[in-house]
mmCIF file of the N, C-alpha and C atoms, coordinates in Angstrom:
data_MODEL
# 
_entry.id   MODEL 
# 
loop_
_atom_site.group_PDB 
_atom_site.id 
_atom_site.type_symbol 
_atom_site.label_atom_id 
_atom_site.label_alt_id 
_atom_site.label_comp_id 
_atom_site.label_asym_id 
_atom_site.label_entity_id 
_atom_site.label_seq_id 
_atom_site.pdbx_PDB_ins_code 
_atom_site.Cartn_x 
_atom_site.Cartn_y 
_atom_site.Cartn_z 
_atom_site.occupancy 
_atom_site.B_iso_or_equiv 
_atom_site.pdbx_formal_charge 
_atom_site.auth_seq_id 
_atom_site.auth_comp_id 
_atom_site.auth_asym_id 
_atom_site.auth_atom_id 
_atom_site.pdbx_PDB_model_num 
ATOM 1   N N  . MET A 1 1  ? 33.814 -68.658 -194.375 1.00 0.00 ? 1  MET A N  1 
ATOM 2   C CA . MET A 1 1  ? 33.574 -68.587 -193.098 1.00 0.00 ? 1  MET A CA 1 
ATOM 3   C C  . MET A 1 1  ? 33.501 -70.072 -192.453 1.00 0.00 ? 1  MET A C  1 
ATOM 4   N N  . LYS A 1 2  ? 33.984 -70.054 -191.088 1.00 0.00 ? 2  LYS A N  1 
ATOM 5   C CA . LYS A 1 2  ? 33.450 -71.344 -190.438 1.00 0.00 ? 2  LYS A CA 1 
ATOM 6   C C  . LYS A 1 2  ? 32.186 -71.755 -190.032 1.00 0.00 ? 2  LYS A C  1 
ATOM 7   N N  . LEU A 1 3  ? 31.784 -72.387 -189.570 1.00 0.00 ? 3  LEU A N  1 
ATOM 8   C CA . LEU A 1 3  ? 30.433 -72.804 -189.064 1.00 0.00 ? 3  LEU A CA 1 
ATOM 9   C C  . LEU A 1 3  ? 30.193 -72.051 -187.642 1.00 0.00 ? 3  LEU A C  1 
ATOM 10  N N  . ALA A 1 4  ? 31.292 -71.977 -186.601 1.00 0.00 ? 4  ALA A N  1 
ATOM 11  C CA . ALA A 1 4  ? 31.108 -71.183 -185.646 1.00 0.00 ? 4  ALA A CA 1 
ATOM 12  C C  . ALA A 1 4  ? 31.215 -69.741 -185.654 1.00 0.00 ? 4  ALA A C  1 
ATOM 13  N N  . ASP A 1 5  ? 31.680 -69.021 -186.798 1.00 0.00 ? 5  ASP A N  1 
ATOM 14  C CA . ASP A 1 5  ? 31.157 -68.084 -186.897 1.00 0.00 ? 5  ASP A CA 1 
ATOM 15  C C  . ASP A 1 5  ? 30.256 -67.653 -187.880 1.00 0.00 ? 5  ASP A C  1 
ATOM 16  N N  . VAL A 1 6  ? 29.229 -68.526 -188.383 1.00 0.00 ? 6  VAL A N  1 
ATOM 17  C CA . VAL A 1 6  ? 28.170 -68.206 -188.966 1.00 0.00 ? 6  VAL A CA 1 
ATOM 18  C C  . VAL A 1 6  ? 27.370 -68.200 -187.683 1.00 0.00 ? 6  VAL A C  1 
ATOM 19  N N  . LEU A 1 7  ? 27.474 -69.299 -186.938 1.00 0.00 ? 7  LEU A N  1 
ATOM 20  C CA . LEU A 1 7  ? 26.770 -69.181 -185.832 1.00 0.00 ? 7  LEU A CA 1 
ATOM 21  C C  . LEU A 1 7  ? 26.789 -68.164 -184.905 1.00 0.00 ? 7  LEU A C  1 
ATOM 22  N N  . ILE A 1 8  ? 27.854 -67.625 -184.537 1.00 0.00 ? 8  ILE A N  1 
ATOM 23  C CA . ILE A 1 8  ? 27.940 -66.366 -183.872 1.00 0.00 ? 8  ILE A CA 1 
ATOM 24  C C  . ILE A 1 8  ? 27.059 -65.406 -184.224 1.00 0.00 ? 8  ILE A C  1 
ATOM 25  N N  . LEU A 1 9  ? 27.718 -64.786 -185.645 1.00 0.00 ? 9  LEU A N  1 
ATOM 26  C CA . LEU A 1 9  ? 26.685 -63.770 -186.510 1.00 0.00 ? 9  LEU A CA 1 
ATOM 27  C C  . LEU A 1 9  ? 25.329 -64.183 -187.088 1.00 0.00 ? 9  LEU A C  1 
ATOM 28  N N  . SER A 1 10 ? 24.841 -65.283 -186.846 1.00 0.00 ? 10 SER A N  1 
ATOM 29  C CA . SER A 1 10 ? 23.421 -65.294 -186.763 1.00 0.00 ? 10 SER A CA 1 
ATOM 30  C C  . SER A 1 10 ? 22.932 -64.836 -185.448 1.00 0.00 ? 10 SER A C  1 
ATOM 31  N N  . LEU A 1 11 ? 23.484 -65.767 -184.495 1.00 0.00 ? 11 LEU A N  1 
ATOM 32  C CA . LEU A 1 11 ? 22.963 -65.433 -183.238 1.00 0.00 ? 11 LEU A CA 1 
ATOM 33  C C  . LEU A 1 11 ? 22.839 -63.799 -182.663 1.00 0.00 ? 11 LEU A C  1 
ATOM 34  N N  . SER A 1 12 ? 23.812 -63.199 -183.005 1.00 0.00 ? 12 SER A N  1 
ATOM 35  C CA . SER A 1 12 ? 24.281 -61.472 -182.752 1.00 0.00 ? 12 SER A CA 1 
ATOM 36  C C  . SER A 1 12 ? 22.693 -60.730 -183.684 1.00 0.00 ? 12 SER A C  1 
ATOM 37  N N  . LEU A 1 13 ? 22.738 -61.508 -184.912 1.00 0.00 ? 13 LEU A N  1 
ATOM 38  C CA . LEU A 1 13 ? 21.338 -60.593 -185.595 1.00 0.00 ? 13 LEU A CA 1 
ATOM 39  C C  . LEU A 1 13 ? 20.410 -60.991 -185.128 1.00 0.00 ? 13 LEU A C  1 
ATOM 40  N N  . ALA A 1 14 ? 19.726 -62.530 -184.216 1.00 0.00 ? 14 ALA A N  1 
ATOM 41  C CA . ALA A 1 14 ? 18.758 -62.600 -183.815 1.00 0.00 ? 14 ALA A CA 1 
ATOM 42  C C  . ALA A 1 14 ? 18.489 -61.776 -182.567 1.00 0.00 ? 14 ALA A C  1 
ATOM 43  N N  . LEU A 1 15 ? 19.700 -61.608 -181.764 1.00 0.00 ? 15 LEU A N  1 
ATOM 44  C CA . LEU A 1 15 ? 19.455 -61.180 -180.673 1.00 0.00 ? 15 LEU A CA 1 
ATOM 45  C C  . LEU A 1 15 ? 18.957 -59.648 -180.796 1.00 0.00 ? 15 LEU A C  1 
ATOM 46  N N  . ILE A 1 16 ? 19.842 -58.755 -182.056 1.00 0.00 ? 16 ILE A N  1 
ATOM 47  C CA . ILE A 1 16 ? 19.143 -57.764 -182.329 1.00 0.00 ? 16 ILE A CA 1 
ATOM 48  C C  . ILE A 1 16 ? 17.915 -57.835 -182.588 1.00 0.00 ? 16 ILE A C  1 
ATOM 49  N N  . ILE A 1 17 ? 17.363 -58.642 -183.194 1.00 0.00 ? 17 ILE A N  1 
ATOM 50  C CA . ILE A 1 17 ? 15.915 -58.543 -183.878 1.00 0.00 ? 17 ILE A CA 1 
ATOM 51  C C  . ILE A 1 17 ? 14.936 -58.669 -182.657 1.00 0.00 ? 17 ILE A C  1 
ATOM 52  N N  . ILE A 1 18 ? 15.742 -59.419 -181.419 1.00 0.00 ? 18 ILE A N  1 
ATOM 53  C CA . ILE A 1 18 ? 14.646 -59.520 -180.163 1.00 0.00 ? 18 ILE A CA 1 
ATOM 54  C C  . ILE A 1 18 ? 15.089 -58.248 -179.709 1.00 0.00 ? 18 ILE A C  1 
ATOM 55  N N  . GLY A 1 19 ? 15.849 -57.665 -179.479 1.00 0.00 ? 19 GLY A N  1 
ATOM 56  C CA . GLY A 1 19 ? 16.212 -56.486 -178.579 1.00 0.00 ? 19 GLY A CA 1 
ATOM 57  C C  . GLY A 1 19 ? 15.378 -55.130 -179.331 1.00 0.00 ? 19 GLY A C  1 
ATOM 58  N N  . ILE A 1 20 ? 15.327 -55.317 -180.768 1.00 0.00 ? 20 ILE A N  1 
ATOM 59  C CA . ILE A 1 20 ? 14.356 -54.250 -180.984 1.00 0.00 ? 20 ILE A CA 1 
ATOM 60  C C  . ILE A 1 20 ? 12.794 -54.442 -180.750 1.00 0.00 ? 20 ILE A C  1 
ATOM 61  N N  . HIS A 1 21 ? 12.667 -55.981 -181.063 1.00 0.00 ? 21 HIS A N  1 
ATOM 62  C CA . HIS A 1 21 ? 11.161 -55.985 -180.538 1.00 0.00 ? 21 HIS A CA 1 
ATOM 63  C C  . HIS A 1 21 ? 10.880 -56.149 -179.054 1.00 0.00 ? 21 HIS A C  1 
ATOM 64  N N  . GLN A 1 22 ? 11.425 -56.400 -178.129 1.00 0.00 ? 22 GLN A N  1 
ATOM 65  C CA . GLN A 1 22 ? 11.340 -55.687 -176.545 1.00 0.00 ? 22 GLN A CA 1 
ATOM 66  C C  . GLN A 1 22 ? 11.287 -54.284 -176.583 1.00 0.00 ? 22 GLN A C  1 
ATOM 67  N N  . SER A 1 23 ? 12.396 -53.649 -177.039 1.00 0.00 ? 23 SER A N  1 
ATOM 68  C CA . SER A 1 23 ? 12.378 -52.036 -177.179 1.00 0.00 ? 23 SER A CA 1 
ATOM 69  C C  . SER A 1 23 ? 10.972 -51.460 -177.487 1.00 0.00 ? 23 SER A C  1 
ATOM 70  N N  . MET A 1 24 ? 10.562 -51.833 -178.280 1.00 0.00 ? 24 MET A N  1 
ATOM 71  C CA . MET A 1 24 ? 9.264  -51.347 -178.759 1.00 0.00 ? 24 MET A CA 1 
ATOM 72  C C  . MET A 1 24 ? 8.051  -51.766 -178.368 1.00 0.00 ? 24 MET A C  1 
ATOM 73  N N  . THR A 1 25 ? 7.972  -52.929 -177.312 1.00 0.00 ? 25 THR A N  1 
ATOM 74  C CA . THR A 1 25 ? 7.053  -53.458 -176.310 1.00 0.00 ? 25 THR A CA 1 
ATOM 75  C C  . THR A 1 25 ? 7.139  -52.956 -175.022 1.00 0.00 ? 25 THR A C  1 
ATOM 76  N N  . VAL A 1 26 ? 8.259  -53.304 -174.588 1.00 0.00 ? 26 VAL A N  1 
ATOM 77  C CA . VAL A 1 26 ? 8.482  -52.791 -173.188 1.00 0.00 ? 26 VAL A CA 1 
ATOM 78  C C  . VAL A 1 26 ? 9.215  -51.483 -172.863 1.00 0.00 ? 26 VAL A C  1 
ATOM 79  N N  . GLY A 1 27 ? 10.238 -51.117 -173.725 1.00 0.00 ? 27 GLY A N  1 
ATOM 80  C CA . GLY A 1 27 ? 11.255 -50.358 -173.482 1.00 0.00 ? 27 GLY A CA 1 
ATOM 81  C C  . GLY A 1 27 ? 12.507 -50.591 -173.812 1.00 0.00 ? 27 GLY A C  1 
ATOM 82  N N  . ILE A 1 28 ? 13.224 -49.333 -173.966 1.00 0.00 ? 28 ILE A N  1 
ATOM 83  C CA . ILE A 1 28 ? 14.710 -49.576 -173.892 1.00 0.00 ? 28 ILE A CA 1 
ATOM 84  C C  . ILE A 1 28 ? 15.198 -50.144 -172.753 1.00 0.00 ? 28 ILE A C  1 
ATOM 85  N N  . GLU A 1 29 ? 14.936 -49.894 -171.497 1.00 0.00 ? 29 GLU A N  1 
ATOM 86  C CA . GLU A 1 29 ? 15.565 -50.177 -170.147 1.00 0.00 ? 29 GLU A CA 1 
ATOM 87  C C  . GLU A 1 29 ? 15.477 -51.938 -170.195 1.00 0.00 ? 29 GLU A C  1 
ATOM 88  N N  . TYR A 1 30 ? 14.775 -52.215 -170.255 1.00 0.00 ? 30 TYR A N  1 
ATOM 89  C CA . TYR A 1 30 ? 14.449 -53.884 -170.414 1.00 0.00 ? 30 TYR A CA 1 
ATOM 90  C C  . TYR A 1 30 ? 15.091 -54.328 -171.563 1.00 0.00 ? 30 TYR A C  1 
ATOM 91  N N  . SER A 1 31 ? 15.322 -54.013 -172.875 1.00 0.00 ? 31 SER A N  1 
ATOM 92  C CA . SER A 1 31 ? 16.447 -54.823 -173.885 1.00 0.00 ? 31 SER A CA 1 
ATOM 93  C C  . SER A 1 31 ? 17.770 -54.213 -173.848 1.00 0.00 ? 31 SER A C  1 
ATOM 94  N N  . TYR A 1 32 ? 18.178 -53.427 -172.868 1.00 0.00 ? 32 TYR A N  1 
ATOM 95  C CA . TYR A 1 32 ? 19.616 -53.160 -172.874 1.00 0.00 ? 32 TYR A CA 1 
ATOM 96  C C  . TYR A 1 32 ? 20.443 -54.116 -172.661 1.00 0.00 ? 32 TYR A C  1 
ATOM 97  N N  . SER A 1 33 ? 20.244 -55.244 -171.909 1.00 0.00 ? 33 SER A N  1 
ATOM 98  C CA . SER A 1 33 ? 21.199 -56.328 -171.770 1.00 0.00 ? 33 SER A CA 1 
ATOM 99  C C  . SER A 1 33 ? 21.274 -57.143 -172.965 1.00 0.00 ? 33 SER A C  1 
ATOM 100 N N  . ILE A 1 34 ? 20.082 -57.525 -173.694 1.00 0.00 ? 34 ILE A N  1 
ATOM 101 C CA . ILE A 1 34 ? 20.028 -58.279 -175.002 1.00 0.00 ? 34 ILE A CA 1 
ATOM 102 C C  . ILE A 1 34 ? 20.934 -57.430 -175.887 1.00 0.00 ? 34 ILE A C  1 
ATOM 103 N N  . PHE A 1 35 ? 20.645 -56.010 -176.016 1.00 0.00 ? 35 PHE A N  1 
ATOM 104 C CA . PHE A 1 35 ? 21.438 -55.392 -177.271 1.00 0.00 ? 35 PHE A CA 1 
ATOM 105 C C  . PHE A 1 35 ? 23.060 -55.817 -176.845 1.00 0.00 ? 35 PHE A C  1 
ATOM 106 N N  . MET A 1 36 ? 23.256 -55.384 -175.287 1.00 0.00 ? 36 MET A N  1 
ATOM 107 C CA . MET A 1 36 ? 24.795 -55.465 -175.245 1.00 0.00 ? 36 MET A CA 1 
ATOM 108 C C  . MET A 1 36 ? 25.460 -57.100 -175.355 1.00 0.00 ? 36 MET A C  1 
ATOM 109 N N  . PHE A 1 37 ? 24.672 -58.006 -175.236 1.00 0.00 ? 37 PHE A N  1 
ATOM 110 C CA . PHE A 1 37 ? 25.006 -59.342 -175.664 1.00 0.00 ? 37 PHE A CA 1 
ATOM 111 C C  . PHE A 1 37 ? 25.305 -59.536 -176.672 1.00 0.00 ? 37 PHE A C  1 
ATOM 112 N N  . ALA A 1 38 ? 24.418 -58.883 -177.724 1.00 0.00 ? 38 ALA A N  1 
ATOM 113 C CA . ALA A 1 38 ? 24.510 -58.834 -179.280 1.00 0.00 ? 38 ALA A CA 1 
ATOM 114 C C  . ALA A 1 38 ? 25.546 -58.310 -179.686 1.00 0.00 ? 38 ALA A C  1 
ATOM 115 N N  . VAL A 1 39 ? 25.924 -56.903 -179.206 1.00 0.00 ? 39 VAL A N  1 
ATOM 116 C CA . VAL A 1 39 ? 27.415 -56.283 -179.498 1.00 0.00 ? 39 VAL A CA 1 
ATOM 117 C C  . VAL A 1 39 ? 28.592 -57.232 -179.096 1.00 0.00 ? 39 VAL A C  1 
ATOM 118 N N  . ALA A 1 40 ? 28.216 -57.720 -178.022 1.00 0.00 ? 40 ALA A N  1 
ATOM 119 C CA . ALA A 1 40 ? 29.677 -58.720 -177.313 1.00 0.00 ? 40 ALA A CA 1 
ATOM 120 C C  . ALA A 1 40 ? 29.882 -59.926 -178.271 1.00 0.00 ? 40 ALA A C  1 
ATOM 121 N N  . LEU A 1 41 ? 28.788 -60.691 -178.668 1.00 0.00 ? 41 LEU A N  1 
ATOM 122 C CA . LEU A 1 41 ? 28.620 -61.421 -179.990 1.00 0.00 ? 41 LEU A CA 1 
ATOM 123 C C  . LEU A 1 41 ? 29.611 -60.885 -181.133 1.00 0.00 ? 41 LEU A C  1 
ATOM 124 N N  . LEU A 1 42 ? 29.002 -59.569 -181.236 1.00 0.00 ? 42 LEU A N  1 
ATOM 125 C CA . LEU A 1 42 ? 29.343 -59.511 -182.868 1.00 0.00 ? 42 LEU A CA 1 
ATOM 126 C C  . LEU A 1 42 ? 31.230 -58.767 -182.841 1.00 0.00 ? 42 LEU A C  1 
ATOM 127 N N  . PHE A 1 43 ? 31.562 -58.538 -181.236 1.00 0.00 ? 43 PHE A N  1 
ATOM 128 C CA . PHE A 1 43 ? 33.048 -58.427 -181.060 1.00 0.00 ? 43 PHE A CA 1 
ATOM 129 C C  . PHE A 1 43 ? 33.845 -59.652 -181.125 1.00 0.00 ? 43 PHE A C  1 
ATOM 130 N N  . TRP A 1 44 ? 33.102 -60.480 -180.574 1.00 0.00 ? 44 TRP A N  1 
ATOM 131 C CA . TRP A 1 44 ? 33.973 -61.852 -180.663 1.00 0.00 ? 44 TRP A CA 1 
ATOM 132 C C  . TRP A 1 44 ? 33.997 -62.330 -182.093 1.00 0.00 ? 44 TRP A C  1 
ATOM 133 N N  . PHE A 1 45 ? 32.835 -62.182 -182.818 1.00 0.00 ? 45 PHE A N  1 
ATOM 134 C CA . PHE A 1 45 ? 32.872 -62.709 -184.145 1.00 0.00 ? 45 PHE A CA 1 
ATOM 135 C C  . PHE A 1 45 ? 34.206 -61.571 -184.984 1.00 0.00 ? 45 PHE A C  1 
ATOM 136 N N  . GLN A 1 46 ? 34.135 -60.380 -184.489 1.00 0.00 ? 46 GLN A N  1 
ATOM 137 C CA . GLN A 1 46 ? 35.293 -59.721 -185.423 1.00 0.00 ? 46 GLN A CA 1 
ATOM 138 C C  . GLN A 1 46 ? 36.419 -60.039 -185.031 1.00 0.00 ? 46 GLN A C  1 
ATOM 139 N N  . TYR A 1 47 ? 36.828 -60.528 -183.694 1.00 0.00 ? 47 TYR A N  1 
ATOM 140 C CA . TYR A 1 47 ? 38.238 -60.970 -183.317 1.00 0.00 ? 47 TYR A CA 1 
ATOM 141 C C  . TYR A 1 47 ? 38.504 -62.218 -183.786 1.00 0.00 ? 47 TYR A C  1 
ATOM 142 N N  . ARG A 1 48 ? 37.311 -63.207 -183.814 1.00 0.00 ? 48 ARG A N  1 
ATOM 143 C CA . ARG A 1 48 ? 37.890 -64.227 -184.644 1.00 0.00 ? 48 ARG A CA 1 
ATOM 144 C C  . ARG A 1 48 ? 38.508 -64.228 -185.819 1.00 0.00 ? 48 ARG A C  1 
ATOM 145 N N  . ARG A 1 49 ? 37.370 -63.110 -186.589 1.00 0.00 ? 49 ARG A N  1 
ATOM 146 C CA . ARG A 1 49 ? 38.051 -62.958 -188.240 1.00 0.00 ? 49 ARG A CA 1 
ATOM 147 C C  . ARG A 1 49 ? 39.266 -62.375 -187.978 1.00 0.00 ? 49 ARG A C  1 
ATOM 148 N N  . MET A 1 50 ? 39.798 -61.628 -186.890 1.00 0.00 ? 50 MET A N  1 
ATOM 149 C CA . MET A 1 50 ? 40.882 -61.045 -187.231 1.00 0.00 ? 50 MET A CA 1 
ATOM 150 C C  . MET A 1 50 ? 42.159 -61.958 -186.773 1.00 0.00 ? 50 MET A C  1 
ATOM 151 N N  . LYS A 1 51 ? 41.927 -62.816 -185.913 1.00 0.00 ? 51 LYS A N  1 
ATOM 152 C CA . LYS A 1 51 ? 42.802 -63.527 -185.406 1.00 0.00 ? 51 LYS A CA 1 
ATOM 153 C C  . LYS A 1 51 ? 43.365 -64.842 -186.639 1.00 0.00 ? 51 LYS A C  1 
ATOM 154 N N  . ASN A 1 52 ? 42.510 -65.343 -187.354 1.00 0.00 ? 52 ASN A N  1 
ATOM 155 C CA . ASN A 1 52 ? 42.531 -66.047 -188.635 1.00 0.00 ? 52 ASN A CA 1 
ATOM 156 C C  . ASN A 1 52 ? 41.901 -65.471 -189.773 1.00 0.00 ? 52 ASN A C  1 
ATOM 157 N N  . PRO A 1 53 ? 42.738 -64.741 -190.378 1.00 0.00 ? 53 PRO A N  1 
ATOM 158 C CA . PRO A 1 53 ? 42.348 -63.882 -191.757 1.00 0.00 ? 53 PRO A CA 1 
ATOM 159 C C  . PRO A 1 53 ? 41.993 -65.525 -192.780 1.00 0.00 ? 53 PRO A C  1 
ATOM 160 N N  . PRO A 1 54 ? 41.227 -65.218 -194.012 1.00 0.00 ? 54 PRO A N  1 
ATOM 161 C CA . PRO A 1 54 ? 41.156 -66.112 -194.936 1.00 0.00 ? 54 PRO A CA 1 
ATOM 162 C C  . PRO A 1 54 ? 42.355 -66.276 -195.702 1.00 0.00 ? 54 PRO A C  1 
ATOM 163 N N  . PRO A 1 55 ? 42.792 -67.036 -196.082 1.00 0.00 ? 55 PRO A N  1 
ATOM 164 C CA . PRO A 1 55 ? 43.989 -67.284 -196.982 1.00 0.00 ? 55 PRO A CA 1 
ATOM 165 C C  . PRO A 1 55 ? 43.805 -66.314 -198.371 1.00 0.00 ? 55 PRO A C  1 
ATOM 166 N N  . THR A 1 56 ? 44.851 -65.594 -198.604 1.00 0.00 ? 56 THR A N  1 
ATOM 167 C CA . THR A 1 56 ? 45.038 -64.783 -200.000 1.00 0.00 ? 56 THR A CA 1 
ATOM 168 C C  . THR A 1 56 ? 45.831 -65.296 -200.896 1.00 0.00 ? 56 THR A C  1 
ATOM 169 N N  . ASP A 1 57 ? 46.478 -66.661 -200.679 1.00 0.00 ? 57 ASP A N  1 
ATOM 170 C CA . ASP A 1 57 ? 47.146 -67.418 -201.667 1.00 0.00 ? 57 ASP A CA 1 
ATOM 171 C C  . ASP A 1 57 ? 46.244 -67.738 -203.050 1.00 0.00 ? 57 ASP A C  1 
ATOM 172 N N  . ILE A 1 58 ? 46.454 -67.144 -204.042 1.00 0.00 ? 58 ILE A N  1 
ATOM 173 C CA . ILE A 1 58 ? 46.228 -67.838 -205.452 1.00 0.00 ? 58 ILE A CA 1 
ATOM 174 C C  . ILE A 1 58 ? 46.522 -69.216 -205.999 1.00 0.00 ? 58 ILE A C  1 
ATOM 175 N N  . PRO A 1 59 ? 45.835 -69.841 -206.122 1.00 0.00 ? 59 PRO A N  1 
ATOM 176 C CA . PRO A 1 59 ? 46.350 -71.024 -206.864 1.00 0.00 ? 59 PRO A CA 1 
ATOM 177 C C  . PRO A 1 59 ? 47.336 -70.721 -208.001 1.00 0.00 ? 59 PRO A C  1 
ATOM 178 N N  . GLU A 1 60 ? 48.320 -71.413 -208.561 1.00 0.00 ? 60 GLU A N  1 
ATOM 179 C CA . GLU A 1 60 ? 49.103 -71.438 -209.727 1.00 0.00 ? 60 GLU A CA 1 
ATOM 180 C C  . GLU A 1 60 ? 48.141 -71.255 -210.767 1.00 0.00 ? 60 GLU A C  1 
ATOM 181 N N  . LYS A 1 61 ? 47.279 -71.962 -210.979 1.00 0.00 ? 61 LYS A N  1 
ATOM 182 C CA . LYS A 1 61 ? 46.143 -72.080 -212.244 1.00 0.00 ? 61 LYS A CA 1 
ATOM 183 C C  . LYS A 1 61 ? 45.115 -70.819 -212.482 1.00 0.00 ? 61 LYS A C  1 
ATOM 184 N N  . MET A 1 62 ? 45.147 -70.399 -211.170 1.00 0.00 ? 62 MET A N  1 
ATOM 185 C CA . MET A 1 62 ? 44.403 -69.057 -211.385 1.00 0.00 ? 62 MET A CA 1 
ATOM 186 C C  . MET A 1 62 ? 45.235 -67.745 -211.504 1.00 0.00 ? 62 MET A C  1 
ATOM 187 N N  . LYS A 1 63 ? 46.548 -68.056 -211.404 1.00 0.00 ? 63 LYS A N  1 
ATOM 188 C CA . LYS A 1 63 ? 47.292 -66.368 -211.642 1.00 0.00 ? 63 LYS A CA 1 
ATOM 189 C C  . LYS A 1 63 ? 47.211 -66.185 -213.121 1.00 0.00 ? 63 LYS A C  1 
ATOM 190 N N  . LYS A 1 64 ? 47.239 -64.906 -212.995 1.00 0.00 ? 64 LYS A N  1 
ATOM 191 C CA . LYS A 1 64 ? 47.302 -64.463 -214.859 1.00 0.00 ? 64 LYS A CA 1 
ATOM 192 C C  . LYS A 1 64 ? 48.542 -64.382 -215.218 1.00 0.00 ? 64 LYS A C  1 
ATOM 193 N N  . LYS A 1 65 ? 48.818 -65.106 -216.339 1.00 0.00 ? 65 LYS A N  1 
ATOM 194 C CA . LYS A 1 65 ? 50.313 -65.290 -216.774 1.00 0.00 ? 65 LYS A CA 1 
ATOM 195 C C  . LYS A 1 65 ? 50.808 -63.925 -217.525 1.00 0.00 ? 65 LYS A C  1 
ATOM 196 N N  . LYS A 1 66 ? 51.943 -63.578 -217.250 1.00 0.00 ? 66 LYS A N  1 
ATOM 197 C CA . LYS A 1 66 ? 52.397 -62.450 -217.855 1.00 0.00 ? 66 LYS A CA 1 
ATOM 198 C C  . LYS A 1 66 ? 52.731 -62.520 -219.669 1.00 0.00 ? 66 LYS A C  1 
ATOM 199 N N  . ARG A 1 67 ? 52.184 -61.673 -220.141 1.00 0.00 ? 67 ARG A N  1 
ATOM 200 C CA . ARG A 1 67 ? 52.438 -61.800 -221.618 1.00 0.00 ? 67 ARG A CA 1 
ATOM 201 C C  . ARG A 1 67 ? 53.619 -61.019 -221.936 1.00 0.00 ? 67 ARG A C  1 
ATOM 202 N N  . LYS A 1 68 ? 54.700 -61.797 -223.057 1.00 0.00 ? 68 LYS A N  1 
ATOM 203 C CA . LYS A 1 68 ? 55.738 -60.815 -223.215 1.00 0.00 ? 68 LYS A CA 1 
ATOM 204 C C  . LYS A 1 68 ? 55.277 -60.267 -224.699 1.00 0.00 ? 68 LYS A C  1 
ATOM 205 N N  . HIS A 1 69 ? 55.792 -58.969 -224.765 1.00 0.00 ? 69 HIS A N  1 
ATOM 206 C CA . HIS A 1 69 ? 55.299 -57.902 -226.103 1.00 0.00 ? 69 HIS A CA 1 
ATOM 207 C C  . HIS A 1 69 ? 56.289 -58.273 -226.960 1.00 0.00 ? 69 HIS A C  1 
# 
C-alpha cells in the first residue's frame, strides 16, 4: 500500500470512531455527515485499490521449479 492509501484508510477509521462517539453523546442526526464522509473515503480507497492492483508477478528465484519424475 502506498502512503496515500494508508492515510485515507486511517482517516476513514478515525472518522468512524469520531462518528460513533458523536452518535452516543449527541445523537445520530448530528453525526450523520461524519459517517457519510467516512464512507466516501472508504469508497475512494477502494477505487484507488481497484485502479492500481498490486503486482502479481512472482520473481524467477521464488517460483517453484518443476520436478521431473
